[in-house]
ROROKE-766493 format. One record per residue (C-alpha): residue number from 1; x, y, z. Coordinates in steps of 0.2 Angstrom, whole numbers. Example, Ala and Ser with C-alpha at 12.3 -4.5 7.8 and 13.67 -1.06 7.14 Angstrom:
<sites>
    i   east  north     up
    1     62    -22     39
    2     68     -5     36
</sites>
This chain:
<sites>
    i   east  north     up
    1    752    237    324
    2    768    239    328
    3    771    245    309
    4    756    260    313
    5    765    264    331
    6    782    266    321
    7    773    279    310
    8    764    288    323
    9    779    290    333
   10    787    298    320
   11    774    312    322
   12    768    307    302
   13    783    308    293
   14    788    296    281
   15    808    295    282
   16    814    296    261
   17    819    279    256
   18    837    277    252
   19    833    270    234
   20    823    287    231
   21    839    299    236
   22    849    289    227
   23    840    290    211
   24    838    309    213
   25    856    310    215
   26    861    299    201
   27    848    309    189
   28    855    326    192
   29    873    317    191
   30    865    312    173
   31    859    329    169
   32    875    338    173
   33    883    325    162
   34    874    326    146
   35    876    346    149
   36    892    344    147
   37    893    333    132
   38    881    345    125
   39    891    359    126
   40    906    347    122
   41    899    343    107
   42    894    361    100
   43    912    368    104
   44    919    352     92
   45    905    357     79
   46    896    339     81
   47    878    346     79
   48    872    331     76
   49    878    324     92
   50    873    338    102
   51    857    337     97
   52    855    320    100
   53    860    321    119
   54    851    338    120
   55    834    330    117
   56    837    317    132
   57    843    332    143
   58    828    340    140
   59    817    328    146
   60    827    324    162
   61    827    342    165
   62    809    345    164
   63    811    359    150
   64    823    370    160
   65    826    386    150
   66    845    382    148
   67    844    368    142
   68    831    371    129
   69    842    386    123
   70    856    372    122
   71    843    361    111
   72    840    374    100
   73    859    379     98
   74    862    360     92
   75    848    363     80
   76    854    378     74
   77    874    371     72
   78    865    357     61
   79    856    369     50
   80    838    366     57
   81    835    385     59
   82    815    383     58
   83    815    368     70
   84    826    380     82
   85    814    395     80
   86    799    385     84
   87    807    377    100
   88    813    395    107
   89    793    401    103
   90    791    393    118
   91    804    402    128
   92    798    418    125
   93    783    427    132
   94    769    437    122
   95    773    453    133
   96    791    459    136
   97    798    457    152
   98    815    463    149
   99    827    473    139
  100    843    473    132
  101    853    487    140
  102    873    490    135
  103    883    477    143
  104    876    463    141
  105    884    447    140
  106    881    428    138
  107    885    428    157
  108    873    441    163
  109    860    441    150
  110    841    434    155
  111    838    416    144
  112    823    425    138
  113    834    439    130
  114    846    426    123
  115    831    415    116
  116    826    432    107
  117    843    434    101
  118    843    415     94
  119    827    415     87
  120    829    431     78
  121    845    423     70
  122    835    407     65
  123    821    419     56
  124    834    427     47
  125    842    410     41
  126    826    406     35
  127    824    423     26
  128    809    427     38
  129    818    443     40
  130    800    454     46
  131    799    440     58
  132    816    444     66
  133    812    461     67
  134    796    458     77
  135    807    446     89
  136    821    458     93
  137    814    476     92
  138    803    477    106
  139    815    471    117
  140    827    486    111
  141    815    501    115
  142    825    507    130
  143    842    505    121
  144    837    512    104
  145    831    528    113
  146    847    529    122
  147    858    527    107
  148    846    534     94
  149    859    546     92
  150    875    544    102
  151    879    562    109
  152    898    563    112
  153    896    581    121
  154    884    573    134
  155    895    558    137
  156    908    570    141
  157    899    580    151
  158    894    566    161
  159    909    561    165
  160    917    578    170
  161    902    582    181
  162    904    573    197
  163    888    579    204
  164    879    570    192
  165    875    551    194
  166    880    542    176
  167    867    531    167
  168    877    516    161
  169    865    517    147
  170    870    533    139
  171    889    529    138
  172    896    515    127
  173    898    498    133
  174    916    499    136
  175    917    513    147
  176    899    508    156
  177    910    498    172
  178    915    504    188
  179    934    506    180
  180    938    503    165
  181    956    506    166
  182    968    512    179
  183    986    516    179
  184    996    531    175
  185   1009    520    167
  186    996    514    152
  187    992    532    147
  188    974    528    149
  189    962    541    161
  190    956    534    175
  191    937    535    178
  192    926    531    193
  193    907    528    195
  194    908    528    212
  195    898    538    222
  196    894    532    241
  197    909    527    246
  198    922    536    257
  199    937    542    251
  200    948    526    258
  201    937    514    249
  202    940    523    233
  203    958    522    237
  204    958    505    244
  205    950    501    227
  206    962    510    216
  207    977    501    226
  208    968    484    222
  209    965    487    205
  210    983    494    202
  211    988    477    210
  212    978    466    199
  213    986    474    183
  214   1002    472    190
  215   1001    454    192
  216    993    451    176
  217    974    450    182
  218    964    445    166
  219    947    449    175
  220    946    468    168
  221    953    462    151
  222    939    447    149
  223    925    458    153
  224    932    473    140
  225    932    456    128
  226    914    449    131
  227    904    449    114
  228    890    464    118
  229    874    455    116
  230    864    473    114
  231    875    477     99
  232    870    458     91
  233    854    461     94
  234    855    479     83
  235    867    469     70
  236    854    456     66
  237    840    470     65
  238    852    479     52
  239    852    463     45
  240    836    460     43
  241    832    478     37
  242    846    477     23
  243    840    461     16
  244    821    470     15
  245    832    484      6
  246    826    497     18
  247    842    506     18
  248    840    520     32
  249    832    508     45
  250    848    497     41
  251    861    510     42
  252    852    516     59
  253    852    501     67
  254    869    496     61
  255    877    512     67
  256    867    509     84
  257    875    492     85
  258    893    500     82
  259    889    513     96
  260    883    503    110
  261    899    491    106
  262    914    495     94
  263    920    479     95
  264    905    472     84
  265    915    472     66
  266    900    462     60
  267    891    478     60
  268    906    488     50
  269    909    475     37
  270    891    475     32
  271    890    495     31
  272    907    493     21
  273    905    476     10
  274    887    482      3
  275    891    500      1
  276    876    507     12
  277    887    522     16
  278    892    536      3
  279    911    543      6
  280    908    558     16
  281    896    546     28
  282    910    533     30
  283    921    548     36
  284    907    553     48
  285    905    535     55
  286    925    534     58
  287    923    550     68
  288    910    543     79
  289    919    525     82
  290    935    535     86
  291    926    547    100
  292    918    530    108
  293    933    519    106
  294    946    517    123
  295    964    525    122
  296    970    509    123
  297    961    502    108
  298    972    512     96
  299    976    498     84
  300    957    495     83
  301    955    514     78
  302    969    512     63
  303    958    495     58
  304    942    505     56
  305    951    520     49
  306    960    509     35
  307    944    501     30
  308    932    515     29
  309    932    528     13
  310    945    516      2
  311    938    525    -13
  312    940    541    -10
  313    952    552    -18
  314    950    569     -9
  315    969    569     -2
  316    976    572    -20
  317    965    589    -19
  318    972    595     -3
  319    990    585     -1
  320   1004    592     -7
  321   1014    583    -23
  322   1026    574    -10
  323   1014    560    -10
  324   1019    546      2
  325   1009    533      7
  326   1006    540     25
  327   1000    556     14
  328    988    546      3
  329    980    537     19
  330    965    546     25
  331    967    537     41
  332    981    549     44
  333    993    534     40
  334    983    520     48
  335    989    506     38
  336   1008    509     40
  337   1004    512     59
  338    996    495     58
  339   1012    490     50
  340   1025    497     62
  341   1017    500     77
  342   1004    488     79
  343   1011    471     71
  344    997    468     59
  345   1005    472     43
  346   1002    452     37
  347    985    453     43
  348    971    448     28
  349    961    463     33
  350    974    476     34
  351    981    469     16
  352    965    469      9
  353    961    487     15
  354    978    491      8
  355    973    481    -10
  356    958    490    -11
  357    965    508     -9
  358    978    505    -22
  359    965    497    -34
  360    952    513    -31
  361    968    524    -34
  362    970    516    -51
  363    985    508    -46
  364    981    488    -54
  365    998    483    -54
  366   1001    487    -35
  367    983    478    -29
  368    987    464    -40
  369   1004    461    -29
  370    995    462    -14
  371    980    453    -18
  372    990    438    -24
  373    999    437    -10
  374    985    435      1
  375    976    422    -12
  376    993    413    -12
  377    993    411     10
  378    973    408      7
  379    965    402     -9
  380    950    401     -2
  381    948    417      6
  382    933    422     -4
  383    934    443      2
  384    950    446     -7
  385    945    436    -24
  386    935    452    -31
  387    948    464    -34
  388    961    450    -36
  389    949    446    -50
  390    949    462    -56
  391    967    467    -56
  392    971    452    -67
  393    956    459    -79
  394    966    476    -80
  395    983    467    -82
  396    976    456    -93
  397    980    441    -86
  398    970    429    -94
  399    981    413    -90
  400    981    417    -72
  401    963    422    -73
  402    957    406    -80
  403    964    396    -66
  404    960    406    -52
  405    942    403    -58
  406    944    386    -62
  407    949    383    -43
  408    934    393    -36
  409    921    385    -48
  410    930    366    -42
  411    929    371    -23
  412    914    383    -22
  413    903    379    -35
  414    888    385    -26
  415    895    400    -23
  416    891    417    -33
  417    910    424    -33
  418    915    407    -41
  419    905    410    -55
  420    909    429    -55
  421    926    425    -58
  422    922    415    -74
  423    911    430    -81
  424    926    441    -77
  425    937    429    -87
  426    926    427   -103
  427    924    447   -103
  428    942    448   -104
  429    942    437   -118
  430    928    446   -127
  431    917    433   -126
  432    903    443   -121
  433    890    430   -123
  434    898    418   -111
  435    900    432   -100
  436    883    436    -97
  437    877    419    -95
  438    889    417    -81
  439    885    434    -73
  440    867    429    -74
  441    871    413    -65
  442    882    422    -51
  443    868    433    -50
  444    857    420    -49
  445    865    411    -35
  446    864    426    -25
  447    853    439    -30
  448    861    451    -18
  449    878    449    -24
  450    880    467    -33
  451    896    464    -42
  452    888    449    -52
  453    875    460    -58
  454    886    478    -62
  455    897    463    -74
  456    882    457    -82
  457    879    476    -85
  458    895    477    -92
  459    893    461   -102
  460    878    470   -110
  461    886    488   -115
  462    900    478   -123
  463    887    473   -136
  464    879    491   -138
  465    864    484   -128
  466    861    499   -117
  467    843    494   -109
  468    848    479   -104
  469    864    486    -98
  470    854    499    -86
  471    842    487    -80
  472    856    479    -73
  473    864    495    -66
  474    848    498    -58
  475    848    481    -49
  476    865    484    -42
  477    861    503    -38
  478    846    497    -28
  479    858    484    -19
  480    873    494    -18
  481    865    510    -12
  482    879    519     -4
  483    888    517    -19
  484    890    529    -35
  485    897    518    -47
  486    879    510    -54
  487    874    527    -55
  488    888    533    -65
  489    888    517    -76
  490    868    522    -79
  491    874    540    -84
  492    886    534    -96
  493    874    521   -105
  494    861    539   -107
  495    878    548   -112
  496    879    534   -126
  497    862    535   -131
  498    864    554   -131
  499    851    555   -118
  500    861    571   -111
  501    848    577    -98
  502    847    559    -88
  503    864    557    -91
  504    868    573    -83
  505    854    568    -69
  506    863    552    -65
  507    881    558    -65
  508    876    572    -51
  509    868    558    -40
  510    885    549    -42
  511    895    566    -38
  512    884    568    -23
  513    888    551    -17
  514    909    552    -21
  515    912    571    -23
  516    931    567    -29
  517    930    554    -43
  518    938    560    -57
  519    928    550    -69
  520    912    559    -63
  521    921    575    -67
  522    927    570    -85
  523    907    563    -88
  524    899    580    -82
  525    911    588    -95
  526    906    578   -108
  527    889    581   -106
  528    893    600   -107
  529    903    600   -123
  530    888    590   -130
  531    877    603   -125
  532    887    618   -133
  533    892    623   -113
  534    908    626   -115
  535    914    634   -101
  536    906    622    -90
  537    914    609    -97
  538    931    619    -95
  539    926    620    -76
  540    923    601    -74
  541    939    596    -85
  542    947    607    -75
  543    944    601    -60
  544    953    584    -66
  545    968    594    -74
  546    971    600    -55
  547    970    583    -48
  548    983    580    -63
  549    993    595    -57
  550    995    588    -38
  551   1000    570    -43
  552   1017    564    -41
  553   1029    559    -57
  554   1024    542    -61
  555   1009    540    -51
  556    996    527    -59
  557    982    538    -57
  558    989    550    -69
  559    982    540    -82
  560    967    543    -77
  561    967    562    -82
  562    970    559   -100
  563    954    558   -106
  564    949    572    -99
  565    965    584   -104
  566    961    577   -120
  567    945    583   -118
  568    949    599   -114
  569    959    602   -129
  570    941    598   -140
  571    932    611   -129
  572    946    623   -135
  573    943    617   -153
  574    923    622   -151
  575    929    640   -144
  576    940    643   -159
  577    956    645   -146
  578    966    630   -157
  579    984    637   -149
  580    976    632   -132
  581    968    617   -138
  582    985    611   -147
  583    995    612   -130
  584    981    602   -122
  585    983    588   -135
  586   1001    589   -131
  587   1000    587   -114
  588    987    572   -115
  589   1001    565   -127
  590   1015    567   -112
  591   1001    555   -101
  592   1000    543   -116
  593   1009    543   -130
  594   1006    532   -142
  595    986    537   -141
  596    980    537   -161
  597    965    549   -157
  598    974    563   -148
  599    987    563   -161
  600    973    564   -175
  601    964    576   -164
  602    983    588   -163
  603    985    585   -181
  604    969    591   -185
  605    972    608   -176
  606    988    610   -184
  607    980    608   -200
  608    967    621   -195
  609    983    633   -190
  610    990    632   -205
  611   1007    639   -212
  612   1021    630   -206
  613   1009    620   -196
  614   1004    611   -210
  615   1019    598   -210
  616   1017    594   -192
  617    999    590   -196
  618   1006    580   -209
  619   1020    571   -196
  620   1006    567   -184
  621    992    562   -196
  622   1006    549   -200
  623   1010    544   -181
  624    991    541   -179
  625    990    530   -194
  626   1006    521   -190
  627    997    517   -172
  628    980    514   -181
  629    982    509   -200
  630    961    508   -203
  631    959    526   -197
  632    949    532   -212
  633    947    549   -205
  634    967    550   -201
  635    970    546   -220
  636    956    558   -226
  637    964    572   -217
  638    982    567   -222
  639    977    568   -241
  640    970    583   -240
  641    984    591   -229
  642    996    585   -243
  643    985    592   -256
  644    984    610   -248
  645   1003    610   -245
  646   1006    608   -266
  647    992    620   -269
  648    999    635   -259
  649   1014    645   -266
  650   1018    653   -249
  651   1019    639   -234
  652   1016    652   -221
  653    999    657   -231
  654    984    645   -226
  655    966    645   -237
  656    952    650   -225
  657    942    636   -235
  658    951    621   -224
  659    943    627   -207
  660    927    621   -211
  661    929    605   -219
  662    940    599   -202
  663    929    606   -188
  664    912    609   -197
  665    897    598   -190
  666    888    598   -203
  667    902    591   -216
  668    911    580   -201
  669    912    562   -208
  670    905    550   -195
  671    923    543   -190
  672    927    562   -185
  673    913    561   -175
  674    919    545   -168
  675    935    555   -165
  676    928    567   -153
  677    918    554   -144
  678    932    540   -142
  679    942    554   -133
  680    928    558   -123
  681    923    541   -117
  682    939    533   -119
  683    943    525   -101
  684    962    529   -101
  685    959    521    -89
  686    944    529    -83
  687    937    514    -80
  688    920    505    -73
  689    925    494    -59
  690    914    486    -49
  691    909    491    -29
  692    923    481    -19
  693    919    468    -15
  694    919    464    -33
  695    930    476    -45
  696    926    474    -63
  697    931    486    -78
  698    918    490    -90
  699    921    484   -107
  700    919    502   -119
  701    908    497   -134
  702    920    504   -147
  703    936    506   -138
  704    947    491   -128
  705    948    494   -109
  706    965    500   -103
</sites>
């Protein structure tokens, strides 16, 4: 009865037991401790430990969203992607309740959106690309409408118009702040998005921000440095579409990621490394990114300019002959500024961009030096391996290439790039069957590694197996839809089999993607020459000759022009203008003095001119045979030239019967026919290079690569 009265006196309320309070407090403390342990384990790359404690954490907390996310992150870190995705499905409602917006970070984004992002990453790892897209795309509807096509004019108008309220979703994330930069000393314009505060409040805020900058407050810098999750989501969708070989949608989403947040370098790397953009499209993207970047990020602008458009040679057609490295750079001297102003000269990304530019400008020696410098500093940086291997192939550094390939296979036996290097080595030593096996192994490990497919095609082409070569090149073209090189190679194979209409079609397709590659103009000229369209052939070869005349004296790119100059001589031979033909053959010999085909062609022209030129013809026949003694055409024509000299009484009289048996197509010997083909196809060094990452010289079927 006393117990009942005691309870009644308290109004029916029971006082919590001290034991229950202590247990609740201990449980909360244990949950906090487990969260810290899981986060610390994840930071220290201990995924299994993190998952062990995260499972206990989820049980104790009753399945709170943030704790389930920690568990999913633990599974993701341990490679259990499907398991993590299955757990995250519970956090994703069927009806969309949240949308990504520009400026979303890990600190201000809801758990649902973070769960969607991680789930999409998991399905991407599981090769479930359509599922990844289905999870993220509905949460990006509003953002895709705002950033479908970023209108810089609209952005500038909104900033300058004080009466309009700026919608942060319409401007880049870096500018979607109340104040993203302050102070005139930094030469950055101050932008205010304030409409209701009075002038005193505005002045006070300005003073506070300026005081923070002077005192070294990192608050603003920290906000700018956070990863934009909306851009990350766009990048994941772009990756998924790229894996599904939907280039247009992949490019759209990856470019949208860069417009939302220019700091999303993963999207830029995908666009560049997978060659999704043509050269002109790369320059357009570069200009868009430069418009979005803050003025304070000039180093990033220079770095992006250095990375984009590495394979274009347009500057040689527009610049003067005083061609310094600054003038060669399409980014307006971006690489020199990165080295001298921003202090990034030793950064691997800058060095790799510089090596790729040098390689595409047909300077393998300089590219090799820079690539070797990067490789020596970090032997396991696989990004530099392709250009390093390609440079060694052109320079015929077989011993070093063998050592590098051996080290890569030992360290990364399951990486496609390692077996690609092995295939390049066997291509260099002309063991084409072995090269085919290792290129095929590389492509089997990673079917989306386009350099392996191009190497595979090169190995087949070296053995005159055009059908298999074109099949491999088509695979590379499907993977690198923005690269002109696979189309160029397919056209070269059609040219080899004398299918001129199809060859011309693919050459024009390659030219649309890269208008200033001299190899394309040379091949189009060869097609026109074989179709007896001599005037168009002269026009194509003159395009390369214009490039040749603009180059400095010892530019490595001059060697690329030798084939076109020699082919120009053959074209004038067809037109019967032998004096002009002799002039261009002589010019070709100044570029490549020891070419036996050009010497034999010049000797034949002198033979046709007759008279006093007969002795020069005999001299050049001898020079050609000294370089290539088994040249049956030069040997036969030398015998005829000597006979012609002995048969005539007047050394300035030349029998007309000599003209047809030198250049008449019906009576020309098979090797004489090869004389024209060799000069037109000789990569000297108009080469077949693999689109970076992964460059490779094509071994011609009848001529050693130079």
